[in-house]
C-alpha positions as CSV (number, residue, x, y, z in Angstrom):
1,M,0.0,0.0,0.0
2,T,2.9,2.4,0.7
3,T,3.7,2.5,-3.0
4,L,0.3,3.9,-3.7
5,L,0.8,6.9,-1.4
6,T,2.9,9.9,-2.1
7,G,4.5,12.4,0.2
8,R,6.0,12.1,3.6
9,E,5.6,9.3,6.1
10,R,3.9,6.9,3.6
11,A,4.5,3.8,5.8
12,L,3.0,5.4,8.9
13,R,0.1,6.7,7.0
14,A,-0.5,3.3,5.4
15,E,-0.6,1.7,8.8
16,L,-3.0,4.3,10.1
17,I,-5.3,3.8,7.1
18,V,-5.4,0.1,7.8
19,G,-6.2,0.8,11.5
20,Q,-9.0,3.2,10.6
21,L,-10.6,0.7,8.2
22,L,-10.3,-2.1,10.7
23,G,-11.9,0.1,13.3
24,L,-14.7,1.0,10.9
25,G,-15.3,-2.7,10.1
26,A,-15.4,-3.6,13.7
27,T,-17.8,-0.7,14.5
28,L,-20.2,-1.7,11.7
29,S,-20.2,-5.4,12.6
30,L,-20.2,-5.2,16.4
31,H,-22.7,-2.4,16.8
32,R,-25.4,-3.2,14.3
33,S,-28.1,-2.5,16.8
34,G,-26.6,0.7,18.3
35,A,-25.9,4.2,17.1
36,T,-24.1,2.9,14.0
37,R,-27.3,1.2,12.8
38,R,-29.4,4.2,13.5
39,A,-27.0,6.6,11.7
40,G,-26.6,4.3,8.7
41,A,-23.5,3.0,7.0
42,E,-23.4,5.9,4.6
43,H,-23.5,8.5,7.3
44,V,-20.8,6.7,9.3
45,A,-18.6,6.5,6.1
46,D,-19.2,10.2,5.6
47,L,-17.9,10.9,9.1
48,Y,-14.8,8.6,8.5
49,A,-14.0,10.0,5.0
50,P,-12.2,13.2,6.0
51,A,-9.8,11.4,8.4
52,L,-9.0,8.8,5.8
53,Q,-8.6,11.4,3.0
54,R,-6.1,13.3,5.2
55,L,-4.1,10.1,5.6
56,V,-4.2,9.3,1.9
57,T,-3.2,12.7,0.7
58,G,-0.8,13.5,3.5
């Protein structure tokens, strides 16, 4: 994944991206009946997107 990223600290950013996605996956699967379900997957993804975009673009 680091080869797909440009800029500084590519390896660190790649690891943080993986961590963010694992956290998102865990949240969506473990809390299907909680706030995540009520918010909807699309809304949760919208909330995650800025943080992921910052890691992708550096």
